[in-house]
VMD Tcl script that builds the backbone (N, CA, C; Angstrom):
set m [mol new atoms 384]
animate dup $m
set s [atomselect $m all]
$s set {name element resname resid chain x y z} {
  {N N ALA 1 A -23.834 1.300 -2.536}
  {CA C ALA 1 A -22.788 1.119 -3.430}
  {C C ALA 1 A -21.740 -0.181 -2.606}
  {N N ARG 2 A -22.244 -0.050 -1.237}
  {CA C ARG 2 A -21.246 -1.116 -0.391}
  {C C ARG 2 A -21.583 -2.556 -1.220}
  {N N ASP 3 A -22.867 -2.770 -1.194}
  {CA C ASP 3 A -23.275 -4.167 -1.568}
  {C C ASP 3 A -22.663 -4.362 -3.136}
  {N N ILE 4 A -22.718 -3.379 -4.092}
  {CA C ILE 4 A -22.357 -3.729 -5.358}
  {C C ILE 4 A -20.764 -3.826 -5.370}
  {N N ALA 5 A -20.116 -3.022 -4.302}
  {CA C ALA 5 A -18.642 -3.181 -4.398}
  {C C ALA 5 A -18.198 -4.454 -3.573}
  {N N VAL 6 A -19.112 -5.201 -2.620}
  {CA C VAL 6 A -18.850 -6.383 -2.221}
  {C C VAL 6 A -19.260 -7.238 -3.308}
  {N N GLU 7 A -20.108 -7.433 -3.984}
  {CA C GLU 7 A -20.470 -8.387 -5.254}
  {C C GLU 7 A -19.332 -8.312 -6.149}
  {N N HIS 8 A -18.497 -7.270 -6.467}
  {CA C HIS 8 A -17.525 -7.167 -7.339}
  {C C HIS 8 A -16.432 -7.807 -6.849}
  {N N VAL 9 A -15.912 -7.756 -5.672}
  {CA C VAL 9 A -14.283 -8.061 -5.330}
  {C C VAL 9 A -14.731 -9.509 -4.716}
  {N N LYS 10 A -15.953 -10.064 -4.143}
  {CA C LYS 10 A -16.014 -11.340 -3.674}
  {C C LYS 10 A -15.171 -12.607 -4.225}
  {N N LYS 11 A -14.883 -12.606 -5.464}
  {CA C LYS 11 A -14.558 -13.467 -6.130}
  {C C LYS 11 A -12.602 -13.258 -6.488}
  {N N TRP 12 A -12.166 -12.243 -5.957}
  {CA C TRP 12 A -10.909 -11.678 -6.374}
  {C C TRP 12 A -9.850 -12.576 -5.508}
  {N N ASP 13 A -8.746 -12.729 -6.272}
  {CA C ASP 13 A -7.696 -13.359 -5.637}
  {C C ASP 13 A -6.874 -12.058 -5.140}
  {N N TRP 14 A -6.996 -11.794 -3.678}
  {CA C TRP 14 A -6.656 -10.719 -3.104}
  {C C TRP 14 A -5.085 -10.237 -3.293}
  {N N THR 15 A -4.313 -11.165 -3.324}
  {CA C THR 15 A -2.811 -11.284 -3.622}
  {C C THR 15 A -2.422 -10.304 -4.738}
  {N N GLU 16 A -3.247 -10.353 -5.965}
  {CA C GLU 16 A -3.403 -9.368 -7.166}
  {C C GLU 16 A -3.698 -8.134 -6.919}
  {N N HIS 17 A -4.278 -7.704 -5.722}
  {CA C HIS 17 A -4.991 -6.540 -5.503}
  {C C HIS 17 A -4.524 -5.602 -4.345}
  {N N VAL 18 A -3.749 -6.305 -3.623}
  {CA C VAL 18 A -2.763 -5.415 -2.484}
  {C C VAL 18 A -1.284 -5.633 -2.451}
  {N N ASP 19 A -0.810 -4.535 -2.322}
  {CA C ASP 19 A 0.698 -4.548 -2.236}
  {C C ASP 19 A 0.935 -3.821 -0.803}
  {N N VAL 20 A 1.884 -4.493 -0.127}
  {CA C VAL 20 A 2.464 -4.098 1.048}
  {C C VAL 20 A 3.352 -3.103 0.559}
  {N N GLU 21 A 3.081 -1.685 0.956}
  {CA C GLU 21 A 4.121 -0.445 0.811}
  {C C GLU 21 A 5.336 -0.464 1.899}
  {N N SER 22 A 5.086 -0.558 3.076}
  {CA C SER 22 A 5.903 -0.790 4.088}
  {C C SER 22 A 5.616 -1.464 5.406}
  {N N ALA 23 A 6.636 -2.160 5.994}
  {CA C ALA 23 A 5.947 -2.828 7.309}
  {C C ALA 23 A 7.249 -2.415 8.342}
  {N N PHE 24 A 6.810 -1.967 9.504}
  {CA C PHE 24 A 7.741 -1.937 10.403}
  {C C PHE 24 A 7.587 -2.380 11.897}
  {N N ASP 25 A 8.447 -3.457 12.296}
  {CA C ASP 25 A 8.429 -4.007 13.638}
  {C C ASP 25 A 8.815 -2.804 14.749}
  {N N HIS 26 A 8.142 -2.620 15.725}
  {CA C HIS 26 A 8.286 -1.724 16.964}
  {C C HIS 26 A 8.684 -2.533 18.160}
  {N N ASP 27 A 9.784 -1.832 19.053}
  {CA C ASP 27 A 10.287 -2.525 20.246}
  {C C ASP 27 A 9.191 -2.425 21.143}
  {N N CYS 28 A 8.730 -3.460 21.642}
  {CA C CYS 28 A 7.763 -3.613 22.519}
  {C C CYS 28 A 8.263 -3.413 24.125}
  {N N CYS 29 A 8.046 -2.374 24.580}
  {CA C CYS 29 A 8.577 -2.281 25.928}
  {C C CYS 29 A 7.613 -2.138 26.718}
  {N N ASP 30 A 7.706 -1.737 28.051}
  {CA C ASP 30 A 6.600 -1.796 29.053}
  {C C ASP 30 A 5.459 -0.864 28.795}
  {N N ASP 31 A 5.782 0.254 28.155}
  {CA C ASP 31 A 4.840 1.463 27.838}
  {C C ASP 31 A 4.386 1.167 26.166}
  {N N CYS 32 A 4.988 0.296 25.820}
  {CA C CYS 32 A 4.512 0.662 24.019}
  {C C CYS 32 A 3.411 -0.256 24.043}
  {N N LEU 33 A 2.676 0.078 22.716}
  {CA C LEU 33 A 1.393 -0.287 22.511}
  {C C LEU 33 A 1.378 -0.886 21.327}
  {N N VAL 34 A 2.097 -0.414 19.875}
  {CA C VAL 34 A 2.156 -0.981 18.770}
  {C C VAL 34 A 3.314 -1.667 18.590}
  {N N GLY 35 A 3.074 -3.024 17.981}
  {CA C GLY 35 A 4.052 -4.042 17.988}
  {C C GLY 35 A 4.685 -4.000 16.182}
  {N N ARG 36 A 3.602 -3.881 15.513}
  {CA C ARG 36 A 3.981 -3.658 13.814}
  {C C ARG 36 A 2.930 -2.910 13.243}
  {N N THR 37 A 3.325 -2.111 12.232}
  {CA C THR 37 A 2.784 -1.275 11.668}
  {C C THR 37 A 2.940 -1.540 9.994}
  {N N ILE 38 A 1.764 -1.529 9.430}
  {CA C ILE 38 A 1.943 -2.146 7.873}
  {C C ILE 38 A 1.173 -0.976 7.084}
  {N N HIS 39 A 1.891 -0.756 6.304}
  {CA C HIS 39 A 1.154 0.305 5.083}
  {C C HIS 39 A 0.759 -0.311 3.998}
  {N N LEU 40 A -0.474 -0.330 3.350}
  {CA C LEU 40 A -0.783 -1.125 1.944}
  {C C LEU 40 A -1.483 -0.034 1.086}
  {N N SER 41 A -1.462 -0.618 -0.215}
  {CA C SER 41 A -2.139 0.023 -1.456}
  {C C SER 41 A -3.122 -1.114 -1.943}
  {N N LEU 42 A -4.249 -0.758 -1.875}
  {CA C LEU 42 A -5.079 -1.861 -2.611}
  {C C LEU 42 A -5.952 -1.329 -3.748}
  {N N ASP 43 A -6.511 -2.096 -4.707}
  {CA C ASP 43 A -7.384 -1.646 -5.237}
  {C C ASP 43 A -9.025 -1.724 -4.878}
  {N N VAL 44 A -9.512 -1.073 -5.116}
  {CA C VAL 44 A -10.878 -0.668 -4.740}
  {C C VAL 44 A -11.847 -0.291 -5.825}
  {N N PRO 45 A -12.890 -0.897 -5.891}
  {CA C PRO 45 A -14.103 -0.688 -7.015}
  {C C PRO 45 A -14.285 1.114 -6.616}
  {N N SER 46 A -14.527 1.572 -8.125}
  {CA C SER 46 A -14.610 2.850 -7.927}
  {C C SER 46 A -16.023 3.136 -8.616}
  {N N PHE 47 A -16.597 3.886 -7.391}
  {CA C PHE 47 A -18.108 4.507 -8.354}
  {C C PHE 47 A -17.954 6.418 -8.285}
  {N N LEU 48 A -16.896 6.901 -8.514}
  {CA C LEU 48 A -16.455 8.120 -8.341}
  {C C LEU 48 A -16.770 8.661 -9.933}
  {N N PHE 49 A -17.093 9.909 -10.028}
  {CA C PHE 49 A -16.948 10.482 -11.614}
  {C C PHE 49 A -15.803 10.776 -11.936}
  {N N ARG 50 A -14.698 11.415 -11.015}
  {CA C ARG 50 A -13.560 11.293 -11.334}
  {C C ARG 50 A -12.676 11.054 -10.463}
  {N N GLU 51 A -11.436 10.550 -10.841}
  {CA C GLU 51 A -10.658 10.010 -9.596}
  {C C GLU 51 A -9.781 11.333 -9.062}
  {N N SER 52 A -10.269 11.900 -7.816}
  {CA C SER 52 A -9.650 12.831 -7.398}
  {C C SER 52 A -10.081 13.041 -5.724}
  {N N ARG 53 A -9.366 13.511 -5.187}
  {CA C ARG 53 A -9.814 13.762 -3.801}
  {C C ARG 53 A -10.772 14.660 -3.895}
  {N N TYR 54 A -11.258 15.485 -4.854}
  {CA C TYR 54 A -12.734 16.104 -4.794}
  {C C TYR 54 A -13.654 15.535 -5.553}
  {N N SER 55 A -13.675 14.364 -5.629}
  {CA C SER 55 A -14.717 13.832 -6.673}
  {C C SER 55 A -16.148 13.544 -6.011}
  {N N PHE 56 A -17.198 13.141 -6.615}
  {CA C PHE 56 A -18.031 13.013 -6.134}
  {C C PHE 56 A -18.570 11.756 -6.863}
  {N N LEU 57 A -19.974 10.973 -6.328}
  {CA C LEU 57 A -20.361 9.636 -6.533}
  {C C LEU 57 A -21.026 9.866 -8.175}
  {N N ASP 58 A -20.878 8.799 -8.850}
  {CA C ASP 58 A -21.274 8.760 -10.265}
  {C C ASP 58 A -22.453 8.000 -9.985}
  {N N ARG 59 A -23.867 8.577 -10.162}
  {CA C ARG 59 A -24.983 7.915 -10.109}
  {C C ARG 59 A -25.408 6.850 -11.330}
  {N N HIS 60 A -24.718 6.968 -12.418}
  {CA C HIS 60 A -25.028 6.091 -13.565}
  {C C HIS 60 A -23.997 4.978 -12.957}
  {N N LYS 61 A -22.874 4.710 -12.296}
  {CA C LYS 61 A -22.399 3.716 -12.064}
  {C C LYS 61 A -23.088 3.055 -10.934}
  {N N ILE 62 A -23.582 3.660 -9.984}
  {CA C ILE 62 A -24.551 3.267 -8.926}
  {C C ILE 62 A -25.655 2.493 -9.282}
  {N N TYR 63 A -26.276 3.195 -10.371}
  {CA C TYR 63 A -27.805 2.497 -10.472}
  {C C TYR 63 A -27.365 1.428 -11.461}
  {N N GLY 64 A -26.167 1.553 -12.551}
  {CA C GLY 64 A -25.828 0.377 -13.362}
  {C C GLY 64 A -25.395 -0.449 -12.482}
  {N N LYS 65 A -25.344 -0.534 -11.493}
  {CA C LYS 65 A -24.712 -1.632 -10.465}
  {C C LYS 65 A -23.115 -1.932 -11.283}
  {N N ARG 66 A -22.388 -1.088 -11.481}
  {CA C ARG 66 A -21.321 -1.276 -12.125}
  {C C ARG 66 A -20.198 -0.536 -12.001}
  {N N PRO 67 A -19.363 -0.852 -11.226}
  {CA C PRO 67 A -17.960 0.137 -10.874}
  {C C PRO 67 A -17.075 -0.241 -12.138}
  {N N LEU 68 A -16.912 0.688 -13.149}
  {CA C LEU 68 A -16.356 0.623 -14.211}
  {C C LEU 68 A -14.548 0.867 -14.159}
  {N N THR 69 A -14.204 1.477 -13.008}
  {CA C THR 69 A -12.944 1.710 -12.888}
  {C C THR 69 A -12.429 1.095 -11.361}
  {N N LEU 70 A -11.221 0.725 -11.533}
  {CA C LEU 70 A -10.581 0.423 -10.146}
  {C C LEU 70 A -9.792 1.705 -9.627}
  {N N GLY 71 A -10.094 2.241 -8.454}
  {CA C GLY 71 A -9.002 3.251 -8.045}
  {C C GLY 71 A -8.119 2.462 -6.644}
  {N N LYS 72 A -7.332 3.097 -6.386}
  {CA C LYS 72 A -6.109 2.677 -5.299}
  {C C LYS 72 A -6.425 3.499 -4.167}
  {N N ALA 73 A -6.497 2.970 -2.869}
  {CA C ALA 73 A -6.793 3.452 -1.757}
  {C C ALA 73 A -5.489 3.025 -0.930}
  {N N LYS 74 A -4.976 3.858 -0.109}
  {CA C LYS 74 A -4.157 3.531 1.079}
  {C C LYS 74 A -4.630 3.129 2.275}
  {N N ALA 75 A -3.898 2.195 3.102}
  {CA C ALA 75 A -4.338 1.766 4.283}
  {C C ALA 75 A -3.397 1.480 5.243}
  {N N MET 76 A -3.652 1.403 6.616}
  {CA C MET 76 A -2.606 1.101 7.290}
  {C C MET 76 A -3.220 -0.166 8.431}
  {N N ILE 77 A -2.508 -1.114 8.700}
  {CA C ILE 77 A -2.880 -1.833 9.468}
  {C C ILE 77 A -1.783 -1.847 10.964}
  {N N GLN 78 A -2.393 -1.781 12.362}
  {CA C GLN 78 A -1.329 -1.989 13.422}
  {C C GLN 78 A -1.667 -3.061 14.225}
  {N N ILE 79 A -0.519 -3.718 14.625}
  {CA C ILE 79 A -0.743 -5.171 15.058}
  {C C ILE 79 A -0.341 -4.525 16.779}
  {N N PRO 80 A -1.034 -4.834 17.737}
  {CA C PRO 80 A -0.442 -4.187 19.104}
  {C C PRO 80 A 0.451 -5.311 19.601}
  {N N CYS 81 A 1.477 -4.578 20.573}
  {CA C CYS 81 A 2.403 -5.622 21.243}
  {C C CYS 81 A 1.726 -6.742 22.000}
  {N N SER 82 A 0.635 -6.499 22.422}
  {CA C SER 82 A 0.005 -8.026 23.203}
  {C C SER 82 A -0.055 -8.990 22.349}
  {N N ILE 83 A -0.604 -8.730 21.092}
  {CA C ILE 83 A -0.754 -9.906 19.995}
  {C C ILE 83 A 0.728 -10.552 19.702}
  {N N LYS 84 A 1.527 -9.392 19.389}
  {CA C LYS 84 A 2.821 -9.958 19.082}
  {C C LYS 84 A 3.332 -10.919 19.826}
  {N N ALA 85 A 3.239 -10.136 21.204}
  {CA C ALA 85 A 3.881 -11.218 22.435}
  {C C ALA 85 A 2.853 -12.720 22.564}
  {N N GLY 86 A 1.543 -12.824 21.632}
  {CA C GLY 86 A 0.921 -14.081 22.065}
  {C C GLY 86 A -0.371 -13.834 22.512}
  {N N LYS 87 A -0.988 -12.480 22.893}
  {CA C LYS 87 A -2.319 -12.667 23.418}
  {C C LYS 87 A -3.075 -13.456 22.336}
  {N N GLU 88 A -4.007 -13.762 22.612}
  {CA C GLU 88 A -5.225 -14.126 21.429}
  {C C GLU 88 A -5.979 -12.879 20.692}
  {N N LEU 89 A -5.985 -13.183 19.734}
  {CA C LEU 89 A -6.849 -11.968 18.735}
  {C C LEU 89 A -8.261 -12.082 18.998}
  {N N LYS 90 A -8.692 -10.974 19.203}
  {CA C LYS 90 A -10.134 -11.097 19.780}
  {C C LYS 90 A -10.865 -10.631 18.610}
  {N N ALA 91 A -10.484 -9.395 17.703}
  {CA C ALA 91 A -11.179 -8.815 16.772}
  {C C ALA 91 A -10.197 -8.064 15.666}
  {N N PHE 92 A -10.710 -7.851 14.484}
  {CA C PHE 92 A -9.980 -7.077 13.621}
  {C C PHE 92 A -10.934 -5.938 13.449}
  {N N LEU 93 A -10.527 -4.711 13.900}
  {CA C LEU 93 A -11.219 -3.456 13.891}
  {C C LEU 93 A -10.741 -2.585 12.608}
  {N N GLU 94 A -12.161 -2.309 12.256}
  {CA C GLU 94 A -11.632 -1.547 10.742}
  {C C GLU 94 A -12.300 -0.123 11.476}
  {N N TYR 95 A -11.305 0.700 11.478}
  {CA C TYR 95 A -11.642 1.893 12.168}
  {C C TYR 95 A -12.232 2.905 11.015}
  {N N GLY 96 A -13.139 3.480 11.418}
  {CA C GLY 96 A -14.214 4.389 10.389}
  {C C GLY 96 A -14.008 5.791 11.134}
  {N N HIS 97 A -13.345 6.646 10.246}
  {CA C HIS 97 A -13.039 7.887 10.623}
  {C C HIS 97 A -14.157 8.933 9.863}
  {N N GLY 98 A -14.151 9.979 9.890}
  {CA C GLY 98 A -14.979 10.764 9.354}
  {C C GLY 98 A -14.321 11.037 7.929}
  {N N LEU 99 A -15.324 11.906 7.077}
  {CA C LEU 99 A -15.210 12.056 5.863}
  {C C LEU 99 A -13.966 13.156 5.547}
  {N N PHE 100 A -12.951 12.925 4.823}
  {CA C PHE 100 A -11.970 13.915 4.521}
  {C C PHE 100 A -10.752 13.975 5.620}
  {N N TYR 101 A -10.736 12.915 5.908}
  {CA C TYR 101 A -9.547 12.401 7.091}
  {C C TYR 101 A -8.980 11.352 6.375}
  {N N ASN 102 A -7.940 10.940 7.345}
  {CA C ASN 102 A -7.021 9.878 6.580}
  {C C ASN 102 A -6.888 8.679 7.859}
  {N N ARG 103 A -5.898 7.753 7.595}
  {CA C ARG 103 A -5.717 6.851 8.217}
  {C C ARG 103 A -4.717 6.936 9.755}
  {N N ARG 104 A -4.047 8.244 9.577}
  {CA C ARG 104 A -3.307 8.744 10.570}
  {C C ARG 104 A -4.129 8.960 11.791}
  {N N GLU 105 A -5.263 8.981 11.876}
  {CA C GLU 105 A -6.326 8.996 12.976}
  {C C GLU 105 A -6.364 8.139 13.852}
  {N N MET 106 A -5.988 6.656 13.144}
  {CA C MET 106 A -6.114 5.553 14.334}
  {C C MET 106 A -4.707 5.503 15.156}
  {N N THR 107 A -3.646 6.391 15.125}
  {CA C THR 107 A -2.611 6.522 15.883}
  {C C THR 107 A -2.878 7.096 17.047}
  {N N ASP 108 A -4.083 7.438 17.450}
  {CA C ASP 108 A -4.570 8.025 18.550}
  {C C ASP 108 A -4.279 7.156 19.960}
  {N N ASN 109 A -3.411 7.395 20.917}
  {CA C ASN 109 A -3.177 6.678 21.875}
  {C C ASN 109 A -4.423 5.803 22.424}
  {N N PHE 110 A -5.804 6.407 22.648}
  {CA C PHE 110 A -6.699 5.752 23.208}
  {C C PHE 110 A -6.927 4.476 22.353}
  {N N LEU 111 A -6.948 4.450 20.659}
  {CA C LEU 111 A -7.307 3.365 19.870}
  {C C LEU 111 A -6.117 2.356 20.173}
  {N N GLN 112 A -4.909 2.787 20.323}
  {CA C GLN 112 A -3.707 1.940 20.478}
  {C C GLN 112 A -3.839 1.283 21.897}
  {N N ARG 113 A -4.340 1.972 22.981}
  {CA C ARG 113 A -4.249 1.074 24.362}
  {C C ARG 113 A -5.487 0.343 24.310}
  {N N MET 114 A -6.718 0.712 23.973}
  {CA C MET 114 A -7.736 -0.252 23.726}
  {C C MET 114 A -7.405 -1.656 22.848}
  {N N ALA 115 A -6.850 -1.356 21.596}
  {CA C ALA 115 A -6.474 -2.405 20.867}
  {C C ALA 115 A -5.606 -3.504 21.602}
  {N N ASN 116 A -4.434 -2.711 22.296}
  {CA C ASN 116 A -3.448 -3.659 23.003}
  {C C ASN 116 A -4.169 -4.370 24.550}
  {N N ASP 117 A -5.225 -3.755 24.919}
  {CA C ASP 117 A -5.671 -4.396 26.271}
  {C C ASP 117 A -6.568 -5.374 25.794}
  {N N ASN 118 A -7.297 -5.296 24.723}
  {CA C ASN 118 A -8.381 -6.081 24.153}
  {C C ASN 118 A -8.023 -7.052 23.278}
  {N N GLY 119 A -6.825 -7.193 22.651}
  {CA C GLY 119 A -6.298 -8.266 21.706}
  {C C GLY 119 A -7.011 -8.027 20.036}
  {N N TYR 120 A -7.222 -6.283 19.943}
  {CA C TYR 120 A -7.773 -5.892 18.657}
  {C C TYR 120 A -6.405 -5.846 17.497}
  {N N ILE 121 A -6.446 -6.002 16.341}
  {CA C ILE 121 A -5.971 -5.344 15.038}
  {C C ILE 121 A -6.528 -4.143 14.666}
  {N N ILE 122 A -5.892 -2.995 14.207}
  {CA C ILE 122 A -6.591 -1.910 13.969}
  {C C ILE 122 A -6.280 -1.571 12.382}
  {N N MET 123 A -7.178 -1.361 11.604}
  {CA C MET 123 A -7.225 -0.975 10.099}
  {C C MET 123 A -7.822 0.251 10.085}
  {N N ALA 124 A -7.456 0.874 9.221}
  {CA C ALA 124 A -8.019 2.062 8.778}
  {C C ALA 124 A -7.423 2.499 7.461}
  {N N MET 125 A -8.614 3.129 6.624}
  {CA C MET 125 A -7.979 3.514 5.093}
  {C C MET 125 A -8.047 5.177 4.704}
  {N N ASP 126 A -7.590 5.709 4.154}
  {CA C ASP 126 A -7.665 7.061 3.901}
  {C C ASP 126 A -8.816 7.670 2.979}
  {N N TRP 127 A -9.370 8.483 3.165}
  {CA C TRP 127 A -10.490 9.393 2.597}
  {C C TRP 127 A -9.941 9.849 1.487}
  {N N ARG 128 A -10.389 9.322 0.127}
  {CA C ARG 128 A -9.846 10.125 -1.029}
  {C C ARG 128 A -10.903 10.851 -1.888}
}
mol reanalyze $m
mol bondsrecalc $m
mol representation Tube
mol addrep $m
């Protein structure tokens, strides 16, 4: 399903498919790690039988290589204080949490410290 989804979205103009829900600038004090938090809503090709939190994959959509519907997904991006202060960006880390969890898991202090120390921007999406 991943390859089919990539094929479906590779020619999108993403400005038409991503909405910034909110953005917060944080104070970057000596012990602070996150300089900016951005909450997004984005269109995603859907391979689900029904659009709900309790959905399952639709084999006909997958085998037919056609996501017939678009769903909405919530995402969050955190930019560390070090990058906000001018540190070189080393990586954009898409944090993968487990099934049935959400983007808030990336607010763990360990991940924020790793991102700040190493120059990583972190992004995660909700499982739906």
